SEVEX-611042 format. One record per residue (C-alpha): residue number from 0; x, y, z; residue in one letter. Coordinates in nm, 3 decimals. Layout:
REM SEVEX-611042
- NUM:X:Y:Z:A
...
This chain:
REM SEVEX-611042
- 0:2.762:-0.668:-1.560:X
- 1:2.727:-0.388:-1.318:X
- 2:2.422:-0.394:-1.103:X
- 3:2.184:-0.127:-1.081:X
- 4:2.174:0.046:-0.745:X
- 5:1.902:0.255:-0.548:X
- 6:1.886:0.556:-0.618:X
- 7:2.033:0.761:-0.301:X
- 8:1.791:0.905:-0.030:X
- 9:1.527:0.628:-0.155:X
- 10:1.499:0.287:0.050:X
- 11:1.348:0.015:0.042:X
- 12:1.125:-0.134:0.290:X
- 13:1.084:-0.486:0.376:X
- 14:0.822:-0.698:0.602:X
- 15:1.002:-0.609:0.931:X
- 16:0.979:-0.222:0.842:X
- 17:0.693:-0.228:0.637:X
- 18:0.462:-0.399:0.919:X
- 19:0.522:-0.053:1.102:X
- 20:0.365:0.128:0.839:X
- 21:0.086:-0.069:0.767:X
- 22:0.011:-0.088:1.126:X
- 23:0.026:0.291:1.149:X
- 24:-0.221:0.324:0.821:X
- 25:-0.481:0.093:0.948:X
- 26:-0.433:0.254:1.301:X
- 27:-0.482:0.615:1.114:X
- 28:-0.770:0.461:0.954:X
- 29:-0.960:0.338:1.216:X
- 30:-0.913:0.650:1.481:X
- 31:-0.948:0.931:1.218:X
- 32:-1.280:0.745:1.092:X
- 33:-1.406:0.812:1.465:X
- 34:-1.372:1.147:1.417:X
- 35:-1.590:1.230:1.079:X
- 36:-1.286:1.171:0.857:X
- 37:-1.299:0.995:0.491:X
- 38:-0.966:0.935:0.317:X
- 39:-0.910:1.096:-0.014:X
- 40:-0.567:1.005:-0.226:X
- 41:-0.431:1.258:-0.485:X
- 42:-0.118:1.231:-0.757:X
- 43:0.215:1.211:-0.631:X
- 44:0.241:1.452:-0.931:X
- 45:0.153:1.798:-0.973:X
- 46:0.197:2.134:-1.171:X
- 47:0.507:2.337:-1.040:X
- 48:0.236:2.671:-0.975:X
- 49:0.059:2.490:-0.661:X
- 50:0.354:2.470:-0.470:X
- 51:0.488:2.790:-0.537:X
- 52:0.168:2.965:-0.512:X
- 53:0.097:2.757:-0.159:X
- 54:0.447:2.656:0.010:X
- 55:0.600:3.022:-0.105:X
- 56:0.911:3.071:-0.322:X
- 57:1.121:3.224:-0.063:X
- 58:1.072:2.838:0.094:X
- 59:1.373:2.591:0.116:X
- 60:1.048:2.341:0.013:X
- 61:1.049:2.543:-0.317:X
- 62:1.397:2.749:-0.359:X
- 63:1.601:2.439:-0.291:X
- 64:1.450:2.101:-0.196:X
- 65:1.168:2.007:-0.488:X
- 66:1.199:1.770:-0.796:X
- 67:1.069:1.925:-1.043:X
- 68:1.127:1.859:-1.417:X
- 69:0.942:2.030:-1.770:X
- 70:0.752:1.776:-1.907:X
- 71:0.719:1.711:-2.298:X
- 72:0.524:1.995:-2.356:X
- 73:0.745:2.194:-2.186:X
- 74:0.516:2.210:-1.875:X
- 75:0.689:2.240:-1.543:X
- 76:0.584:1.932:-1.250:X
- 77:0.689:1.849:-0.918:X
- 78:0.668:1.533:-0.735:X
- 79:0.459:1.656:-0.405:X
- 80:0.725:1.778:-0.140:X
- 81:0.434:1.789:0.149:X
- 82:0.044:1.629:0.105:X
- 83:-0.185:1.975:0.192:X
- 84:-0.119:2.154:-0.131:X
- 85:-0.231:1.879:-0.310:X
- 86:-0.550:1.808:-0.085:X
- 87:-0.658:2.214:-0.126:X
- 88:-0.615:2.140:-0.490:X
- 89:-0.901:1.841:-0.491:X
- 90:-1.076:1.984:-0.256:X
- 91:-1.127:2.305:-0.477:X
- 92:-1.159:2.058:-0.839:X
- 93:-1.445:1.867:-0.637:X
- 94:-1.660:2.187:-0.632:X
- 95:-1.799:2.056:-0.327:X
- 96:-1.768:2.328:-0.077:X
- 97:-2.058:2.485:0.047:X
- 98:-2.141:2.787:0.276:X
- 99:-2.148:2.650:0.586:X
- 100:-2.022:2.250:0.503:X
- 101:-1.705:2.101:0.683:X
- 102:-1.496:1.842:0.458:X
- 103:-1.263:1.621:0.657:X
- 104:-1.006:1.452:0.467:X
- 105:-0.691:1.220:0.553:X
- 106:-0.465:1.099:0.324:X
- 107:-0.122:0.934:0.320:X
- 108:0.159:0.823:0.080:X
- 109:0.517:0.912:-0.051:X
- 110:0.656:1.297:-0.061:X
- 111:0.963:1.397:-0.229:X
- 112:1.216:1.611:-0.137:X
- 113:1.620:1.696:-0.238:X
- 114:1.806:1.742:0.086:X
- 115:2.063:1.544:0.263:X
- 116:1.938:1.188:0.377:X
- 117:1.951:1.200:0.728:X
- 118:1.804:0.928:1.022:X
- 119:1.439:0.944:0.962:X
- 120:1.446:1.195:0.677:X
- 121:1.463:1.050:0.302:X
- 122:1.442:1.187:-0.037:X
- 123:1.139:0.974:-0.063:X
- 124:0.941:0.950:0.232:X
- 125:0.585:0.959:0.355:X
- 126:0.313:1.170:0.565:X
- 127:0.030:1.099:0.739:X
- 128:-0.191:1.399:0.663:X
- 129:-0.578:1.507:0.787:X
- 130:-0.701:1.861:0.672:X
- 131:-1.023:2.004:0.794:X
- 132:-1.266:2.240:0.562:X
- 133:-1.467:2.545:0.624:X
- 134:-1.447:2.513:0.992:X
- 135:-1.262:2.872:1.117:X
- 136:-1.395:2.779:1.478:X
- 137:-1.109:2.714:1.768:X
- 138:-1.289:2.389:1.821:X
- 139:-1.150:2.218:1.494:X
- 140:-0.785:2.311:1.587:X
- 141:-0.861:2.152:1.898:X
- 142:-1.084:1.856:1.777:X
- 143:-0.727:1.795:1.491:X
- 144:-0.481:1.756:1.751:X
- 145:-0.706:1.555:2.008:X
- 146:-0.729:1.321:1.750:X
- 147:-0.325:1.350:1.655:X
- 148:-0.248:1.246:2.018:X
- 149:-0.568:0.952:2.058:X
- 150:-0.383:0.818:1.703:X
- 151:-0.012:0.834:1.870:X
- 152:-0.142:0.707:2.195:X
- 153:-0.297:0.415:2.059:X
- 154:-0.012:0.325:1.858:X
- 155:0.182:0.323:2.158:X
- 156:0.355:0.639:2.166:X
- 157:0.335:0.814:2.501:X
- 158:0.643:1.028:2.575:X
- 159:0.538:1.293:2.310:X
- 160:0.586:1.667:2.407:X
- 161:0.306:1.888:2.235:X
- 162:0.470:2.280:2.100:X
- 163:0.145:2.540:2.097:X
- 164:0.184:2.883:1.932:X
- 165:-0.056:3.113:1.758:X
- 166:0.060:3.320:1.408:X
- 167:-0.195:3.585:1.433:X
- 168:-0.406:3.695:1.143:X
- 169:-0.343:3.885:0.846:X
- 170:-0.516:4.203:1.057:X
- 171:-0.230:4.143:1.357:X
- 172:0.022:4.018:1.194:X
- 173:0.211:4.302:1.012:X
- 174:0.244:4.491:1.333:X
- 175:0.429:4.209:1.464:X
- 176:0.653:4.124:1.134:X
- 177:0.732:4.499:1.201:X
- 178:0.857:4.447:1.593:X
- 179:1.086:4.197:1.412:X
- 180:1.235:4.364:1.145:X
- 181:1.278:4.678:1.387:X
- 182:1.442:4.409:1.664:X
- 183:1.644:4.291:1.335:X
- 184:1.768:4.625:1.224:X
- 185:1.960:4.650:1.617:X
- 186:2.170:4.357:1.519:X
- 187:2.455:4.324:1.297:X
- 188:2.310:4.132:1.000:X
- 189:2.617:3.987:0.916:X
- 190:2.596:3.784:1.179:X
- 191:2.267:3.627:1.057:X
- 192:2.314:3.322:0.794:X
- 193:2.302:3.422:0.436:X
- 194:1.950:3.247:0.467:X
- 195:1.819:3.440:0.740:X
- 196:1.927:3.783:0.581:X
- 197:1.724:3.699:0.290:X
- 198:1.426:3.666:0.517:X
- 199:1.442:3.921:0.707:X
- 200:1.387:4.095:0.348:X
- 201:1.093:3.827:0.244:X
- 202:0.967:3.672:0.555:X
- 203:1.057:3.801:0.875:X
- 204:0.889:3.490:1.081:X
- 205:1.078:3.256:0.921:X
- 206:1.399:3.343:1.037:X
- 207:1.273:3.230:1.376:X
- 208:1.224:2.897:1.289:X
- 209:1.641:2.904:1.195:X
- 210:1.843:2.626:1.259:X
- 211:2.195:2.773:1.270:X
- 212:2.282:2.799:1.656:X
- 213:2.440:3.148:1.625:X
- 214:2.086:3.289:1.452:X
- 215:1.890:3.114:1.731:X
- 216:2.102:3.309:1.961:X
- 217:2.040:3.618:1.838:X
- 218:1.641:3.569:1.825:X
- 219:1.657:3.463:2.179:X
- 220:1.500:3.805:2.272:X
- 221:1.330:3.904:1.989:X
- 222:0.936:4.011:2.050:X
- 223:0.689:3.726:2.117:X
- 224:0.383:3.710:1.854:X
- 225:0.137:3.638:2.116:X
- 226:0.218:3.954:2.269:X
- 227:0.087:4.136:1.926:X
- 228:-0.218:3.893:1.879:X
- 229:-0.548:4.064:1.754:X
- 230:-0.818:4.017:1.994:X
- 231:-1.013:3.761:1.796:X
- 232:-0.663:3.564:1.692:X
- 233:-0.632:3.608:2.164:X
- 234:-0.996:3.434:2.184:X
- 235:-0.930:3.202:1.925:X
- 236:-0.531:3.085:2.124:X
- 237:-0.767:3.080:2.427:X
- 238:-1.008:2.824:2.345:X
- 239:-0.799:2.573:2.193:X
- 240:-0.584:2.616:2.518:X
- 241:-0.874:2.564:2.746:X
- 242:-1.046:2.261:2.526:X
- 243:-0.652:2.118:2.507:X
- 244:-0.681:2.155:2.929:X
- 245:-1.052:2.010:2.999:X
- 246:-0.916:1.711:2.767:X
- 247:-0.578:1.645:2.979:X
- 248:-0.341:1.737:2.700:X
- 249:0.006:1.890:2.802:X
- 250:0.159:2.093:2.560:X
- 251:0.439:2.359:2.648:X
- 252:0.393:2.720:2.468:X
- 253:0.634:2.807:2.192:X
- 254:0.635:3.122:2.076:X
- 255:0.936:3.079:1.837:X
- 256:0.731:2.784:1.703:X
- 257:0.640:2.954:1.321:X
- 258:0.688:2.616:1.109:X
- 259:0.873:2.589:0.784:X
- 260:0.565:2.690:0.524:X
- 261:0.408:3.064:0.465:X
- 262:0.059:2.915:0.447:X
- 263:-0.045:2.942:0.849:X
- 264:-0.219:3.161:1.045:X
- 265:-0.352:3.124:1.376:X
- 266:-0.260:2.816:1.553:X
- 267:-0.014:2.588:1.486:X
- 268:0.180:2.322:1.668:X
- 269:0.424:2.041:1.670:X
- 270:0.463:1.733:1.886:X
- 271:0.840:1.637:1.958:X
- 272:1.004:1.337:2.098:X
- 273:1.327:1.304:2.257:X
- 274:1.400:0.914:2.193:X
- 275:1.510:0.992:1.803:X
- 276:1.804:1.230:1.858:X
- 277:1.786:1.605:1.740:X
- 278:1.546:1.529:1.494:X
- 279:1.239:1.579:1.718:X
- 280:0.939:1.686:1.554:X
- 281:0.748:1.413:1.418:X
- 282:0.387:1.555:1.358:X
- 283:0.307:1.926:1.341:X
- 284:0.035:2.153:1.173:X
- 285:-0.182:2.466:1.197:X
- 286:-0.471:2.668:1.065:X
- 287:-0.419:2.797:0.717:X
- 288:-0.767:3.022:0.642:X
- 289:-0.633:3.182:0.329:X
- 290:-0.483:2.914:0.126:X
- 291:-0.790:2.765:-0.051:X
- 292:-0.849:3.133:-0.184:X
- 293:-0.539:3.200:-0.290:X
- 294:-0.492:2.833:-0.488:X
- 295:-0.824:2.959:-0.641:X
- 296:-1.120:2.840:-0.486:X
- 297:-1.394:2.946:-0.258:X
- 298:-1.303:3.210:0.085:X
- 299:-1.294:2.888:0.313:X
- 300:-1.114:2.796:0.608:X
- 301:-0.869:2.560:0.623:X
- 302:-0.662:2.359:0.931:X
- 303:-0.463:2.030:0.998:X
- 304:-0.145:1.840:1.039:X
- 305:0.103:1.572:0.877:X
- 306:0.334:1.293:1.040:X
- 307:0.636:1.205:0.923:X
- 308:0.631:0.836:0.931:X
- 309:0.950:0.735:0.922:X
- 310:1.026:0.885:1.273:X
- 311:0.709:0.738:1.377:X
- 312:0.788:0.400:1.281:X
- 313:1.174:0.477:1.489:X
- 314:0.976:0.521:1.773:X
- 315:0.755:0.210:1.765:X
- 316:0.903:-0.061:1.956:X
- 317:0.994:-0.374:1.746:X
- 318:0.660:-0.521:1.658:X
- 319:0.611:-0.838:1.701:X
- 320:0.553:-1.099:1.377:X
- 321:0.239:-1.243:1.378:X
- 322:0.235:-1.623:1.478:X
- 323:0.165:-1.854:1.162:X
- 324:-0.079:-2.112:1.233:X
- 325:0.105:-2.383:1.051:X
- 326:0.431:-2.520:0.839:X
- 327:0.356:-2.779:0.653:X
- 328:0.634:-2.990:0.612:X
- 329:0.674:-3.219:0.301:X
- 330:0.870:-3.521:0.333:X
- 331:0.841:-3.730:0.049:X
- 332:0.827:-3.551:-0.290:X
- 333:0.583:-3.742:-0.383:X
- 334:0.308:-3.579:-0.137:X
- 335:0.408:-3.232:-0.252:X
- 336:0.089:-3.229:-0.455:X
- 337:-0.146:-3.300:-0.231:X
- 338:0.039:-3.126:0.015:X
- 339:-0.022:-2.771:-0.165:X
- 340:-0.409:-2.887:-0.139:X
- 341:-0.437:-2.946:0.172:X
- 342:-0.250:-2.616:0.249:X
- 343:-0.526:-2.456:0.067:X
- 344:-0.741:-2.578:0.237:X
- 345:-0.642:-2.461:0.590:X
- 346:-0.611:-2.134:0.432:X
- 347:-0.944:-2.109:0.291:X
- 348:-1.028:-2.192:0.626:X
- 349:-0.844:-1.860:0.783:X
- 350:-0.538:-2.033:0.877:X
- 351:-0.206:-1.863:0.829:X
- 352:0.106:-2.077:0.715:X
- 353:0.355:-2.194:0.453:X
- 354:0.415:-2.532:0.286:X
- 355:0.759:-2.646:0.152:X
- 356:0.750:-2.750:-0.212:X
- 357:0.942:-3.088:-0.212:X
- 358:1.047:-3.321:0.008:X
- 359:1.311:-3.338:0.270:X
- 360:1.452:-3.471:0.573:X
- 361:1.218:-3.476:0.911:X
- 362:1.542:-3.353:1.015:X
- 363:1.577:-2.974:0.802:X
- 364:1.200:-2.944:0.830:X
- 365:1.135:-2.930:1.139:X
- 366:1.408:-2.683:1.170:X
- 367:1.227:-2.476:0.895:X
- 368:0.951:-2.557:1.114:X
- 369:1.102:-2.386:1.454:X
- 370:1.273:-2.060:1.196:X
- 371:0.883:-2.002:1.128:X
- 372:0.786:-2.020:1.471:X
- 373:0.426:-2.180:1.334:X
- 374:0.195:-2.301:1.624:X
- 375:0.184:-2.636:1.470:X
- 376:0.375:-2.842:1.248:X
- 377:0.208:-3.051:0.979:X
- 378:0.376:-3.362:0.870:X
- 379:0.304:-3.539:0.507:X
- 380:0.471:-3.823:0.373:X
- 381:0.368:-4.105:0.180:X
- 382:0.255:-4.301:0.463:X
- 383:0.007:-3.981:0.511:X
- 384:-0.024:-3.942:0.128:X
- 385:-0.119:-4.338:0.102:X
- 386:-0.380:-4.326:0.462:X
- 387:-0.515:-3.978:0.338:X
- 388:-0.419:-3.861:0.701:X
- 389:-0.204:-3.587:0.829:X
- 390:0.056:-3.637:1.140:X
- 391:0.044:-3.293:1.373:X
- 392:0.313:-3.187:1.570:X
- 393:0.265:-2.915:1.884:X
- 394:0.529:-2.644:1.874:X
- 395:0.447:-2.452:2.197:X
- 396:0.306:-2.691:2.430:X
- 397:0.397:-3.011:2.494:X
- 398:0.520:-3.064:2.180:X
- 399:0.378:-3.422:2.174:X
- 400:0.275:-3.548:1.797:X
- 401:-0.022:-3.711:1.655:X
- 402:-0.135:-3.892:1.341:X
- 403:-0.532:-3.784:1.215:X
- 404:-0.743:-3.847:0.948:X
- 405:-0.735:-3.541:0.666:X
- 406:-1.087:-3.522:0.645:X
- 407:-1.142:-3.505:1.017:X
- 408:-0.883:-3.257:1.105:X
- 409:-1.018:-2.985:0.824:X
- 410:-1.367:-3.051:1.025:X
- 411:-1.225:-2.956:1.371:X
- 412:-1.099:-2.609:1.318:X
């Protein structure tokens, strides 16, 4: 019978790799709680219209990459391609917003996009996400970046670059869009890729985000949005930079940084690494003040970021496996049951370790103990069973062994 194979773009995470994700999640909970964030868990399945309204129907995510299907009542459902839209939907549904109230959430879990699998990017991938609702101030944007860098530095990632830009607001962005359109019209339209030729009509800013080399060359001299900011956006952006400067966060101003989703305004940022090849972005985010209202909620400002956990995992050094406290070697089948019960008593005391389920030669049992890296090897055979003792062999120091009363050994731990 033919075996059932996994789906392309979906990977299994065995303990060695999964431990990195657990480490990141544990670190995020600790760091984010210090900034007043609480954990929120949202469904992986949402109504398709949520992403059409939030991300934008002209984006590659909605147009090409979503896992969308009808349910039994022919309603279109989508496996979430990103976290923010679901968090916003949950925030609106909760009806907890009040004027002047600030809400802070973080979440992590699997996302789904139908795209070509590559290093650090699969069709099921994991994101760590943080959002602030109800804070229009630049200080909220700066706090997010500070928190993100505290988290990344805390898990040992230091060779990172922060790229920063402002996308303006609904007041000043139209003027910039017109400047872009005028710039594109002076170029040979056919020189742009097909996607960018369409984007020129639907969303001119997205042309700046194109990764096609010829398009990148064509927009190299395009107008900068920071030259078209209104006074309020200019002040907002200056405050963000002032706080980052004061905190010692180094950043690079990138006027071509527009992010891939339509809902961003004002501050946007990415954190990049040059240690994992061409796919350098490991985190990014920004402000999206109009999204909550557009999805049927109150007129509430919002800002947030997301981290790609696979890419972060690629940057983490091999985590040292936690050294087990013991390996209990059974060398006589008659002692197997007693050994299992003794191991349970050790675990009840908080110790970690393994026990062989049946008897075997001393040589094979010591070989198994060495493979686990246990601090001590506990040996139980017929003599130990009859005398209620345990033989203890040091595996990391002088490697001497002694036989002790079992009850006294437990009492000494």
